[in-house]
VOGU-3710 file (C-alpha; in Angstrom, 3 decimals, decimal comma):
1> xxxxxxxxxx> -28,924/19,635/58,925  -26,015/16,986/58,071  -25,951/16,578/61,553  -29,915/15,963/62,484  -30,042/13,657/59,208  -27,078/11,302/60,080  -28,789/11,171/63,851  -31,852/10,341/62,302  -30,274/7,541/60,440  -28,497/6,311/63,459
11> xxxxxxxxxx> -31,421/6,238/65,551  -34,653/5,330/63,579  -33,890/1,830/62,891  -33,284/1,115/66,843  -37,170/1,682/67,289  -37,265/-2,054/66,456  -37,034/-4,339/68,970  -33,722/-5,882/69,346  -33,963/-9,796/69,016  -31,776/-12,571/70,226
21> xxxxxxxxxx> -30,016/-14,460/67,526  -29,903/-18,535/66,163  -26,696/-19,271/64,616  -26,297/-21,347/61,197  -23,701/-23,183/60,292  -23,649/-24,541/56,785  -21,357/-27,457/55,432  -21,140/-27,733/51,506  -19,086/-31,177/50,195  -18,995/-32,775/47,031
31> xxxxxxxxxx> -21,612/-35,491/46,460  -19,055/-37,726/44,951  -15,571/-36,883/46,820  -17,362/-36,060/49,752  -14,883/-33,468/49,931  -15,381/-29,766/51,512  -16,195/-27,325/48,590  -14,504/-23,748/48,931  -15,917/-20,758/47,431  -19,759/-21,670/47,032
41> xxxxxxxxxx> -22,064/-18,768/47,292  -25,287/-19,564/50,045  -27,879/-17,226/49,723  -30,410/-16,996/52,961  -33,579/-15,804/51,612  -34,909/-14,729/55,289  -31,985/-12,557/55,990  -31,085/-11,566/52,279  -27,532/-12,745/53,463  -25,127/-13,908/50,858
51> xxxxxxxxxx> -21,889/-15,680/52,546  -19,361/-17,687/50,601  -17,734/-21,038/51,588  -14,179/-21,038/53,378  -11,723/-23,727/52,801  -13,281/-26,194/54,758  -16,490/-25,796/53,035  -18,398/-24,022/55,888  -20,237/-20,453/56,134  -21,899/-19,157/59,137
61> xxxxxxxxxx> -25,085/-17,158/59,669  -26,532/-15,123/62,323  -30,497/-15,206/62,336  -33,216/-13,312/64,371  -34,609/-15,752/67,053  -38,067/-15,249/66,073  -37,217/-16,845/62,471  -38,464/-20,378/62,915  -37,501/-21,440/58,998  -35,421/-20,811/56,699
71> xxxxxxxxxx> -34,672/-21,232/52,699  -31,009/-21,699/51,650  -29,876/-21,370/47,976  -26,608/-22,644/46,492  -24,390/-21,789/43,717  -20,881/-23,103/42,578  -19,893/-23,111/38,963  -19,808/-26,566/37,562  -22,100/-27,553/40,241  -25,757/-28,172/40,708
81> xxxxxxxxxx> -27,614/-25,369/42,078  -30,228/-26,107/44,805  -32,633/-24,783/47,282  -33,247/-25,857/50,888  -35,831/-25,409/53,186  -35,430/-26,420/57,040  -36,486/-25,461/60,546  -34,207/-24,032/62,801  -33,716/-26,190/66,000  -32,019/-24,099/68,497
91> xxxxxxxxxx> -29,359/-21,559/69,651  -27,299/-23,175/66,689  -28,397/-25,282/63,997  -25,593/-27,329/61,748  -26,681/-28,914/58,491  -24,618/-30,369/55,600  -25,252/-29,970/52,106  -24,212/-32,488/49,043  -23,730/-30,962/45,720  -23,418/-32,635/42,489
101> xxxxxxxxxx> -21,244/-31,912/39,328  -22,802/-31,084/36,323  -22,208/-31,276/32,947  -23,025/-27,698/32,076  -22,180/-24,558/33,890  -24,591/-22,254/35,057  -23,800/-18,700/34,790  -26,360/-17,129/37,682  -28,873/-18,344/40,399  -32,116/-16,257/40,094
111> xxxxxxxxxx> -33,289/-15,699/43,062  -37,468/-14,666/43,689  -38,633/-13,645/46,875  -40,257/-10,638/48,807  -38,822/-7,456/46,580  -37,594/-5,835/50,315  -35,083/-8,488/51,061  -33,159/-8,362/47,937  -29,620/-6,979/48,170  -29,653/-3,195/46,365
121> xxxxxxxxxx> -25,673/-3,869/45,811  -23,703/-7,057/45,520  -20,016/-7,261/44,429  -19,139/-9,715/40,912  -17,349/-13,182/41,395  -14,032/-13,729/41,245  -14,964/-15,076/37,810  -18,229/-14,511/35,526  -18,720/-15,512/32,253  -15,202/-14,792/30,325
131> xxxxxxxxxx> -14,456/-12,150/32,497  -12,116/-12,077/35,628  -12,626/-9,560/38,897  -10,577/-11,487/41,374  -8,644/-8,882/43,392  -10,194/-5,770/42,151  -12,818/-3,523/43,472  -16,396/-4,142/42,307  -19,774/-3,047/42,621  -22,950/-4,126/41,112
141> xxxxxxxxxx> -26,584/-2,269/41,589  -29,504/-4,592/41,686  -31,693/-2,114/40,185  -34,764/-4,173/40,838  -33,782/-3,920/44,775  -34,223/-0,288/44,512  -37,166/2,068/45,372  -35,833/5,148/43,179  -37,585/7,128/40,292  -36,633/4,637/37,845
151> xxxxxxxxxx> -38,503/6,445/34,923  -36,387/9,669/35,136  -33,081/7,736/35,304  -32,199/9,532/38,589  -28,715/8,828/38,790  -28,121/10,178/42,646  -30,383/7,426/43,049  -29,152/4,651/40,789  -25,535/5,114/42,155  -26,267/6,033/45,795
161> xxxxxxxxxx> -24,299/2,940/46,958  -21,706/3,296/44,289  -18,472/4,427/45,933  -17,088/8,140/45,625  -19,111/8,922/42,028  -19,135/12,550/41,186  -22,647/13,268/39,407  -23,647/16,215/37,019  -27,396/16,814/36,933  -27,836/18,303/33,545
171> xxxxxxxxxx> -31,448/17,232/32,665  -34,225/16,114/34,901  -34,999/13,067/32,691  -31,669/10,994/32,734  -31,485/11,372/29,009  -27,398/11,541/29,363  -25,302/9,966/32,372  -22,375/12,210/33,008  -20,640/10,407/36,312  -16,890/10,666/37,461
181> xxxxxxxxxx> -15,100/10,098/40,394  -11,323/10,276/42,095  -11,020/13,752/39,975  -12,341/12,236/36,712  -14,327/14,521/34,667  -17,687/13,621/34,891  -18,641/15,109/31,489  -20,789/12,068/29,541  -18,804/9,566/31,894  -15,972/9,790/29,249
191> xxxxxxxxxx> -13,267/8,594/31,706  -15,261/5,062/32,059  -15,363/2,576/29,587  -19,127/2,470/28,971  -20,676/-0,911/27,769  -23,951/-2,304/27,310  -24,241/-6,033/27,956  -20,385/-6,198/27,202  -19,779/-4,082/24,410  -18,995/-0,501/23,636
201> xxxxxxxxxx> -21,798/1,911/23,554  -19,780/5,248/23,698  -19,109/7,296/20,443  -15,393/6,582/19,913  -13,860/4,760/22,371  -10,386/6,402/21,489  -10,977/9,464/19,777  -14,081/10,441/21,410  -15,185/8,306/24,530  -18,533/10,389/25,384
211> xxxxxxxxxx> -21,607/8,822/26,079  -24,715/10,229/24,514  -27,045/7,422/25,003  -28,087/6,069/28,550  -30,199/3,055/28,914  -33,618/3,206/30,491  -32,919/1,875/33,960  -36,664/0,202/33,774  -35,014/-2,130/31,169  -31,583/-2,717/33,328
221> xxxxxxxxxx> -31,341/-6,040/35,723  -28,124/-4,266/37,276  -25,486/-1,877/37,022  -21,955/-3,177/37,451  -18,750/-0,693/37,798  -15,072/-2,165/37,866  -12,896/0,412/39,182  -9,618/1,647/38,098  -8,206/-2,072/37,181  -10,347/-2,751/34,386
231> xxxxxxxxxx> -8,141/-1,128/32,486  -6,704/-4,645/31,740  -9,526/-6,044/30,322  -11,802/-3,562/29,006  -9,295/-0,695/27,952  -6,846/2,023/29,138  -9,064/4,193/30,710  -8,680/5,397/34,653  -12,100/5,223/35,428  -12,478/1,572/34,884
241> xxxxxxxxxx> -15,848/-0,050/33,468  -19,398/0,652/33,921  -21,491/-2,039/32,068  -25,165/-2,162/31,957  -26,904/-5,318/31,737  -30,386/-5,653/30,516  -33,229/-7,961/31,628  -32,759/-11,253/29,720  -35,615/-13,208/28,095  -38,349/-14,945/30,420
251> xxxxxxxxxx> -37,073/-18,326/30,067  -40,322/-19,607/31,849  -43,188/-18,215/29,725  -43,820/-17,502/26,030  -44,942/-14,141/26,731  -44,517/-11,651/29,651  -46,109/-8,002/29,242  -44,489/-5,154/31,420  -46,133/-1,581/31,135  -44,758/1,200/33,088
261> xxxxxxxxxx> -46,190/4,685/32,709  -45,347/7,638/34,663  -46,150/11,341/34,704  -44,310/13,934/36,967  -43,737/17,790/37,600  -42,893/20,379/34,491  -44,956/18,043/32,074  -42,905/14,517/32,138  -44,297/11,983/30,837  -42,551/8,647/30,218
271> xxxxxxxxxx> -44,102/5,448/28,470  -41,904/2,212/29,055  -43,522/-1,334/27,681  -41,784/-4,387/27,428  -42,266/-8,362/25,986  -40,060/-10,822/26,686  -40,546/-14,895/26,532  -38,897/-17,994/25,029  -40,526/-20,168/22,410  -38,882/-23,203/21,662
281> xxxxxxxxxx> -34,975/-22,815/21,346  -35,768/-18,687/20,935  -35,581/-16,240/23,554  -36,706/-12,650/23,047  -36,735/-9,654/25,033  -38,013/-6,102/24,004  -39,059/-2,660/24,719  -40,105/0,506/23,592  -39,506/3,915/25,740  -40,720/7,120/25,150
291> xxxxxxxxxx> -40,216/10,171/27,284  -41,381/14,057/27,062  -41,506/17,008/29,190  -41,095/20,771/29,225  -38,156/21,026/31,803  -37,714/22,988/34,673  -36,649/25,988/33,071  -37,728/27,870/30,184  -36,634/26,676/26,607  -35,865/23,178/28,053
301> xxxxxxxxxx> -38,422/20,794/26,676  -37,237/17,560/24,998  -38,633/14,687/23,178  -37,227/10,954/23,103  -37,794/7,602/21,963  -35,769/4,732/22,480  -36,299/0,648/21,071  -34,276/-2,340/21,804  -34,549/-5,911/20,772  -32,718/-8,844/21,962
311> xxxxxxxxxx> -33,073/-12,525/20,033  -31,164/-15,492/21,321  -31,412/-18,932/19,767  -29,934/-21,977/21,708  -27,889/-24,581/19,508  -27,734/-26,822/22,711  -27,287/-26,600/26,392  -23,559/-25,320/25,757  -24,148/-23,099/22,722  -25,918/-19,759/22,386
321> xxxxxxxxxx> -26,431/-17,118/19,801  -27,312/-13,623/20,650  -28,339/-10,846/18,275  -28,842/-7,331/20,002  -30,467/-4,141/18,062  -30,747/-0,209/19,982  -32,457/2,812/18,493  -32,378/5,997/20,235  -33,775/9,331/19,054  -34,006/12,372/21,017
331> xxxxxxxxxx> -34,065/16,278/20,268  -33,604/18,917/23,517  -33,705/22,280/23,679  -31,566/23,798/25,776  -31,654/26,848/28,166  -28,214/27,349/28,151  -25,973/28,506/31,116  -25,979/31,394/33,769  -23,921/33,579/35,305  -23,414/33,644/38,809
341> xxxxxxxxxx> -25,133/36,801/39,087  -27,937/35,394/37,403  -27,925/31,920/39,172  -28,159/33,656/42,580  -30,992/36,114/41,319  -33,193/33,550/39,434  -31,967/30,015/39,400  -34,593/29,092/36,721  -34,102/31,641/34,349  -32,993/31,452/30,551
351> xxxxxxxxxx> -31,928/33,818/27,935  -31,368/31,128/25,403  -34,517/30,287/23,108  -32,239/29,185/19,705  -30,473/26,387/20,898  -31,128/22,954/20,141  -29,359/19,227/20,672  -30,244/16,112/18,815  -29,083/12,437/19,191  -29,450/9,583/16,662
361> xxxxxxxxxx> -27,889/6,274/18,086  -28,181/2,939/16,545  -26,057/-0,193/18,434  -25,986/-3,614/16,488  -24,003/-6,535/18,607  -23,928/-10,294/17,616  -22,384/-12,517/20,117  -21,537/-16,143/20,427  -21,053/-17,919/23,560  -19,780/-21,874/23,591
371> xxxxxxxxxx> -18,647/-23,780/26,568  -16,519/-26,019/24,901  -15,496/-28,075/27,721  -16,491/-28,375/31,253  -13,444/-26,241/31,926  -13,025/-23,834/28,721  -15,802/-21,212/27,873  -15,149/-19,142/24,831  -17,262/-15,974/23,657  -17,157/-13,907/20,520
381> xxxxxxxxxx> -19,150/-10,599/20,205  -19,054/-8,547/16,756  -20,593/-4,909/17,321  -20,892/-1,600/15,540  -22,477/1,820/16,142  -23,983/4,108/13,546  -24,587/7,271/15,200  -24,604/11,243/14,897  -25,199/14,238/17,231  -25,823/17,692/16,166
391> xxxxxxxxxx> -26,138/21,022/18,168  -27,193/24,382/17,319  -27,129/27,859/19,298  -25,886/30,968/20,535  -22,870/29,921/22,635  -20,805/32,774/23,214  -18,661/33,130/26,692  -20,388/36,172/27,546  -23,100/34,032/28,996  -25,101/36,979/29,911
401> xxxxxxxxxx> -24,921/38,559/26,310  -28,315/38,960/24,525  -28,617/36,600/21,777  -28,710/38,698/18,204  -31,681/36,982/16,933  -30,866/38,202/13,284  -27,080/36,195/13,598  -26,479/32,558/12,617  -25,869/30,263/15,492  -23,251/27,793/15,641
411> xxxxxxxxxx> -23,621/24,438/14,128  -21,484/21,363/14,880  -22,357/18,112/13,651  -20,538/14,305/14,395  -21,008/11,255/12,743  -19,985/7,970/14,350  -19,476/5,041/12,037  -17,493/1,955/14,063  -17,252/-1,216/14,176  -15,400/-4,290/16,103
421> xxxxxxxxxx> -14,631/-7,240/17,741  -14,080/-8,936/20,827  -12,997/-12,872/21,702  -12,383/-14,386/25,046  -11,381/-17,371/25,943  -11,469/-18,504/29,617  -10,124/-21,859/30,849  -9,943/-23,831/34,184  -7,046/-26,129/35,309  -5,026/-27,327/37,934
431> xxxxxxxxxx> -1,502/-26,617/38,695  -0,601/-29,395/40,710  -2,950/-29,881/43,221  -4,289/-26,036/43,023  -6,991/-24,547/40,665  -5,812/-22,000/38,089  -7,946/-20,081/35,742  -6,427/-18,455/32,657  -7,930/-15,627/30,350  -6,632/-14,705/27,210
441> xxxxxxxxxx> -8,557/-12,127/24,973  -8,211/-10,110/21,788  -10,075/-6,900/20,560  -10,043/-4,724/17,068  -11,749/-1,556/16,836  -12,338/0,532/13,646  -14,042/3,635/13,361  -14,428/6,430/10,721  -15,975/9,432/12,200  -16,538/12,868/10,939
451> xxxxxxxxxx> -17,036/16,648/12,092  -18,069/19,849/10,775  -18,472/23,137/12,229  -20,123/26,393/10,809  -23,014/28,596/10,439  -26,449/27,536/11,772  -29,565/29,405/9,942  -30,519/32,530/12,337  -34,135/31,290/13,309  -35,060/29,561/16,520
461> xxxxxxxxxx> -36,476/26,005/15,129  -34,443/22,975/15,568  -32,743/23,163/12,247  -29,496/21,637/11,242  -28,506/22,471/7,673  -25,296/24,469/7,342  -25,901/28,083/6,102  -22,549/29,088/4,456  -24,009/30,557/1,632  -26,057/32,971/3,694
471> xxxxxxxxxx> -23,174/33,850/6,355  -19,583/33,109/4,314  -17,728/35,049/7,395  -18,696/33,208/10,170  -15,943/32,884/12,245  -15,902/28,963/13,525  -15,558/26,863/10,489  -13,959/23,373/10,069  -14,462/19,866/8,516  -12,783/17,001/9,554
481> xxxxxxxxxx> -12,471/13,197/9,308  -10,981/10,829/12,167  -9,920/7,784/11,334  -8,637/5,769/14,412  -7,688/2,011/14,832  -7,132/0,224/17,612  -6,157/-3,751/18,167  -5,532/-4,916/21,841  -4,457/-8,394/23,155  -5,133/-9,080/26,939
491> xxxxxxxxxx> -4,665/-11,604/29,352  -5,459/-12,492/33,205  -4,432/-15,349/35,451  -5,967/-16,332/38,720  -3,334/-18,320/40,689  -4,233/-19,795/44,136  -1,483/-19,961/45,841  -3,323/-21,618/49,080  -6,983/-22,430/49,965  -7,453/-18,555/51,076
501> xxxxxxxxxx> -4,649/-16,369/48,890  -4,866/-15,773/45,251  -2,858/-13,718/43,329  -4,176/-12,190/39,470  -1,336/-11,215/37,235  -2,657/-9,699/34,263  -1,056/-7,428/31,026  -2,916/-5,516/28,042  -0,928/-4,566/24,582  -2,616/-1,630/22,782
511> xxxxxxxxxx> -1,668/-0,704/18,893  -3,387/2,810/18,735  -3,423/4,886/15,702  -5,538/8,036/15,514  -5,473/10,281/12,910  -7,029/13,636/11,859  -7,455/14,977/8,476  -9,428/18,531/7,445  -9,185/22,185/7,207  -10,686/24,971/9,530
521> xxxxxxxxxx> -10,576/28,807/8,761  -9,371/31,603/10,618  -11,237/35,117/9,816  -10,230/38,203/11,236  -12,177/41,329/11,696  -11,625/45,141/12,185  -12,984/46,913/15,009  -16,045/47,853/12,923  -16,454/44,061/12,439  -15,738/43,387/8,644
531> xxxxxxxxxx> -13,693/40,513/7,389  -10,338/41,710/6,658  -8,724/38,205/6,191  -9,674/34,998/5,253  -7,119/32,083/5,531  -7,716/28,161/5,473  -5,585/25,961/7,219  -4,982/22,394/6,707  -4,679/19,986/9,603  -3,685/16,360/9,046
541> xxxxxxxxxx> -1,733/14,658/11,937  -1,032/10,798/12,365  -0,101/9,544/15,886  0,480/5,663/16,214  1,641/4,095/19,238  2,151/0,642/21,027  1,850/0,557/24,850  2,186/-2,383/27,141  -0,104/-1,973/30,377  0,614/-4,074/33,255
551> xxxxxxxxxx> -1,595/-4,849/36,462  -1,683/-7,150/39,423  -4,848/-8,134/41,604  -4,160/-10,129/45,366  -7,139/-11,582/47,233  -7,303/-13,419/50,649  -10,355/-14,739/52,172  -10,452/-15,678/55,861  -12,700/-18,515/57,352  -15,874/-16,193/58,313
561> xxxxxxxxxx> -15,811/-14,711/54,748  -13,828/-11,368/55,295  -11,865/-10,717/52,082  -9,071/-8,307/51,570  -8,070/-7,404/48,293  -5,506/-5,062/46,670  -4,845/-4,349/42,945  -2,889/-2,084/40,806  -2,822/-1,204/37,240  -1,146/1,320/34,508
571> xxxxxxxxxx> -3,452/3,751/32,662  -3,664/5,637/29,780  -6,030/7,966/28,003  -5,410/9,071/24,613  -6,016/12,937/23,573  -9,132/13,411/21,815  -8,672/15,035/18,345  -12,363/15,985/18,339  -12,007/17,992/21,189  -8,734/19,696/19,581
581> xxxxxxxxxx> -10,203/20,726/16,164  -13,417/21,990/17,652  -13,818/25,723/18,119  -15,048/26,692/21,486  -14,995/30,621/22,386  -15,057/29,277/26,168  -11,565/28,000/25,772  -8,196/27,714/23,711  -6,770/24,541/23,145  -2,886/23,974/23,696
591> xxxxxxxxxx> -1,559/23,196/20,384  1,135/20,841/22,048  -1,697/18,961/23,714  -0,644/14,953/24,573  -1,958/11,861/26,036  -2,619/11,321/29,629  -0,791/8,418/31,551  -0,351/6,964/35,247  -1,334/4,076/37,426  -4,109/3,265/39,773
601> xxxxxxxxxx> -4,177/1,257/43,205  -6,672/-0,016/45,632  -6,193/-1,529/49,230  -9,299/-2,973/51,134  -11,450/-5,551/52,433  -15,254/-6,776/52,698  -16,705/-7,940/55,838  -19,971/-9,124/57,084  -20,483/-8,677/61,053  -24,002/-9,948/62,014
611> xxxxxxxxxx> -26,166/-7,443/61,227  -23,497/-5,057/59,573  -21,388/-5,266/55,913  -18,895/-3,093/55,500  -16,742/-2,439/52,412  -13,543/-0,032/52,468  -10,782/0,812/50,539  -8,091/3,073/50,284  -6,913/4,118/46,587  -3,967/6,203/45,017
621> xxxxxxxxxx> -4,280/7,505/41,443  -1,160/9,146/39,740  -1,836/11,234/36,762  1,346/12,333/34,439  0,496/15,401/31,897  -3,204/15,801/33,281  -5,445/17,033/30,976  -7,128/20,096/32,576  -8,221/23,878/32,309  -6,474/27,211/33,647
631> xxxxxxxxxx> -6,847/30,447/33,673  -4,037/31,905/31,167  -3,160/34,959/28,852  -5,014/34,809/25,507  -2,477/33,849/22,434  -4,039/34,341/19,068  -2,216/32,975/16,188  -1,262/35,219/13,171  -1,698/34,413/9,571  1,687/33,869/9,380
641> xxxxxxxxxx> 1,996/31,694/12,116  3,328/33,922/14,517  1,734/33,893/18,186  0,929/37,193/19,924  -0,782/37,888/23,388  -3,980/39,688/23,288  -3,887/40,955/27,073  -7,181/38,961/27,743  -7,413/36,168/30,303  -8,910/33,027/28,794
651> xxxxxxxxxx> -9,659/29,313/29,806  -7,016/27,058/28,286  -7,036/23,574/27,646  -3,861/21,303/27,846  -1,340/19,033/29,824  -1,753/20,580/33,358  0,996/18,709/34,844  1,616/15,795/37,127  -1,272/14,843/39,552  -1,691/12,718/42,703
661> xxxxxxxxxx> -5,209/11,684/44,255  -5,899/9,391/46,894  -8,334/9,103/49,639  -10,720/6,587/51,417  -13,727/4,838/50,140  -16,543/2,852/52,388  -19,987/1,756/52,287  -21,649/0,213/55,628  -24,857/-1,274/55,377  -26,890/-1,880/58,147
671> xxxxxxxxxx> -29,776/-4,570/58,396  -31,463/-3,282/61,372  -34,479/-5,046/61,435  -35,694/-8,052/59,319  -37,973/-10,676/59,796  -41,441/-11,741/59,358  -44,899/-11,443/61,356  -46,929/-14,403/62,613  -49,119/-14,151/59,411  -45,710/-14,517/57,464
681> xxxxxxxxxx> -45,607/-10,661/56,164  -41,756/-10,012/55,409  -40,546/-6,747/57,054  -37,240/-4,970/57,083  -35,308/-1,625/57,828  -32,076/-0,924/56,527  -29,695/1,712/56,420  -26,663/2,453/54,932  -23,688/5,091/54,303  -21,547/5,550/51,414
691> xxxxxxxxxx> -18,590/7,850/52,268  -15,547/9,027/50,175  -12,753/11,361/51,415  -10,489/12,373/49,023  -7,614/14,708/48,770  -5,752/15,882/45,759  -2,616/18,299/44,824  -0,570/19,127/41,681  2,960/17,920/42,453  4,262/19,419/39,227
701> xxxxxxxxxx> 3,501/21,914/36,360  5,027/23,736/33,962  1,886/26,523/33,921  2,312/28,948/36,420  0,289/29,063/39,924  -0,924/25,463/39,235  1,739/23,526/41,851  0,424/22,645/44,852  -2,915/23,564/43,812  -6,149/21,123/44,275
711> xxxxxxxxxx> -7,143/18,848/41,523  -10,604/19,872/40,249  -13,891/18,033/40,048  -12,762/16,344/43,546  -15,143/17,476/46,850  -13,091/16,390/50,002  -16,348/14,739/51,388  -18,752/12,708/48,955  -21,753/11,480/51,344  -24,744/9,366/50,101
721> xxxxxxxxxx> -26,743/8,009/53,001  -30,396/6,698/53,409  -33,128/4,574/54,992  -34,820/2,226/53,395  -37,914/0,164/54,785  -40,312/-2,717/53,507  -43,369/-4,183/55,057  -44,683/-7,082/52,443  -45,203/-5,108/49,191  -45,104/-1,592/50,634
731> xxxxxxxxxx> -41,583/-0,408/50,343  -39,834/3,132/51,143  -36,898/4,964/50,946  -35,259/8,239/51,985  -31,920/9,278/50,689  -29,724/12,348/51,350  -26,575/13,303/49,166  -23,804/15,774/50,344  -20,759/17,272/48,442  -18,317/19,462/49,621
741> xxxxxxxxxx> -17,092/22,467/47,571  -15,127/21,494/44,310  -12,936/23,625/42,264  -13,577/23,214/38,135  -10,326/24,125/36,883  -6,474/24,022/38,120  -5,746/27,501/38,994  -8,395/26,847/41,728  -10,644/29,725/41,669  -12,571/29,750/44,496
751> xxxxxxxxxx> -15,823/31,388/45,912  -14,632/34,815/45,969  -14,519/34,504/41,968  -18,091/35,538/41,108  -18,042/35,376/37,350  -20,572/37,629/36,069  -20,068/37,682/32,522  -19,319/33,930/31,756  -19,971/31,451/34,624  -17,479/29,357/33,820
761> xxxxxxxxxx> -14,979/30,453/36,470  -15,090/29,559/40,072  -15,841/26,529/42,415  -19,096/24,387/42,585  -20,305/25,157/46,216  -21,309/22,618/48,675  -24,691/21,439/48,247  -27,312/18,420/49,947  -30,281/17,156/48,308  -32,750/14,531/49,626
771> xxxxxxxxxx> -35,165/12,023/47,680  -38,132/10,256/49,025  -39,340/7,177/46,899  -42,544/4,639/47,865  -43,605/1,678/45,964  -46,451/-0,907/46,588  -47,051/-3,891/44,491  -50,415/-5,567/44,488  -50,839/-8,618/42,860  -49,929/-7,880/39,013
781> xxxxxxxxxx> -50,320/-4,264/39,577  -47,300/-1,704/40,798  -47,692/2,132/42,049  -44,581/3,905/42,487  -44,402/7,551/43,685  -41,946/10,325/45,575  -40,308/13,511/45,394  -37,161/14,634/44,184  -35,050/17,342/46,070  -37,771/17,015/48,714
791> xxxxxxxxxx> -36,132/20,086/50,438  -36,258/22,312/47,542  -32,519/23,342/47,880  -31,511/25,366/45,339  -27,817/24,171/43,552  -25,930/23,518/40,759  -23,342/20,700/40,098  -21,349/21,747/36,803  -20,084/25,036/35,388  -20,128/24,229/31,370
801> xxxxxxxxxx> -17,509/25,234/29,134  -19,354/24,322/26,042  -23,131/22,555/25,457  -25,653/22,947/27,309  -23,975/26,283/28,483  -21,963/27,574/28,745  -22,049/28,932/32,025  -23,794/27,452/35,322  -26,338/24,608/34,712  -28,896/24,723/37,415
811> xxxxxxxxxx> -29,942/21,180/38,800  -33,579/20,695/39,358  -36,104/21,902/42,267  -38,481/19,914/43,974  -40,560/17,620/41,789  -42,640/14,788/42,118  -43,492/11,624/40,437  -46,108/8,834/39,687  -45,924/5,455/38,130  -48,452/3,215/37,450
821> xxxx> -47,385/-0,267/36,478  -48,457/-3,838/35,474  -47,107/-7,155/34,571  -49,165/-9,841/32,627
//
């Protein structure tokens, strides 16, 4: 199947007739000094190509002979952004354009044209706003350019061109995003710093960095992914940054309405409605998004409400104040996990009727941006979170066990209350005759979170109230507070050593203080399941540490625009007290569990060869004291504090050992056919292959049977490939994803282990999924449709140790959707 699909991708675009090309040479100069301008972004609308001028101010384009005229857009910080229309006069056309220096700085250029000619992915410039990205591996998903199922937040389609991501598929509506990569646990994207318009959105960046809220794709302009070296500006995490960038207010209209209504398989219905515009000095953008569905398994219905408001006020051309508010409320019934035997008999069954999950999320942000001078920018962001998550259900690690409907359910409730502030100052200056850019910033983060666990009711409804008075001997009971404090100071600096080479060193100082304060109960039972001992334990911990993380990036650009980049940064991840204190029947936690540290390094290049764009890099990632899970003899702590072995084998979570992960990531895009008909209708055919090859090994471990094993959550081959085509406003996309098998624990329990009691132990077998998407726009109306899992494969991406399991979580079968949209 994979071989035939690859052949299809390679051969289908060749149906188009090969055309001769015309060479376009563009030279950009300063209108005042007549000196060439380096680093100017040039966008050619007809070919959808982006080039950057070299030290001589030049950039080259190759254009099909049947294109007689082109539209060129230019962008450079501190200079005017212009649009040019001119004919092509022969086999080679040369033009010189002059840019005028501005007294204000533009942050971006909006390119408006046929939808099929927009780039689906780009890289971040060396400097954007008050952030530095020089020498880093960056990927930006242009959501508007995708032909995909946006209504369901289909992650494998949205992130198809982002290298090496491993994606959990736990629901069919995109309520939560779970992505990992390079051996990072995908669960709720906890190994990334997840942000929205530049501010944190996870539950607790230090103590519980999980993301229960994911913005709807229909509201997004782009998704920015900055890999490992992002730690210097955005935190200590190994994964890097994922930043969701929303649409901004329409600056050309007082009011604009967009409405999108979607129906799909298994009772799916979504409604997305937004208003946008600018009145005087006030800009606004807001939306309301509703989702509901029955789910593709019994006991898996959901209901979600999400709203967002953006207001900004421009004091002048150089100063703006922005306020944003986000609200999310959703309730989902969870069908539970399956054992291997259950999955292979019927992957869409469920024997859990009383499991429910609820999220309430409110985010606040106030941001002030000021261009102090032509060379100095300031930004200050104050943010806050008021949120909670609650889960109630029967979640024994014996997944095949029938739920005792008269017994209480396990209830866990977390409340998250945190706030913080982050300021950044970016200054451009010169050292001798060379440009230089300095960034310095600081962040303060304050969290006071609570968690309790105990008996829920024995009903079937979504009741999240404690029932301790009815079930006082419930075995899993605890109550804790988690006050966390964090102060960070960071800085980066771009030094241009010559016209082509730049070096970007950086540093981040962190003061982290995490605390836990509370009690938990241990209740022992006799053989008749009667309580014989009830002991309450105090567990108060304070852990303060000071860290200095260092990093450096290199960037080299040749005359043709090819860039070589390399970066190195230290990483750190604090252990989460919330995970430690949650009693989970699926695994035990090592009482001596501690933080992780290590480093991430990338070396790669970006290049464009006529119709082919290539980005490729090798990476290395070293974990010290990597957290993971391994099968080990169960240890029981008696009331007197002594430890004894029960004789059972359980899954134990702790510091497994030192691991090294390395691999190759590449994205190849072939613009096979691109042009316009005699009637002016644009057409295109484009193919891409996003390939990641990853190897890993535990190089040392004090746990028996781990040293020399592969690291969990790492498929050797992670391939995402596809073809997109457009004719006018009719677009189509066919995409295929293939992941080879991967282990889920450090003991490397493989395919020969069929876990018919819990479904937790074993590998995730290789799988492949194909998706088809179609879109057509007519005037102000839009129709989108498609099929997910077109070949109806039965597969799974996750063995859950807790919610929404435990056990195997099946992925969705073939499904269809239809979206009707209007823009007024």
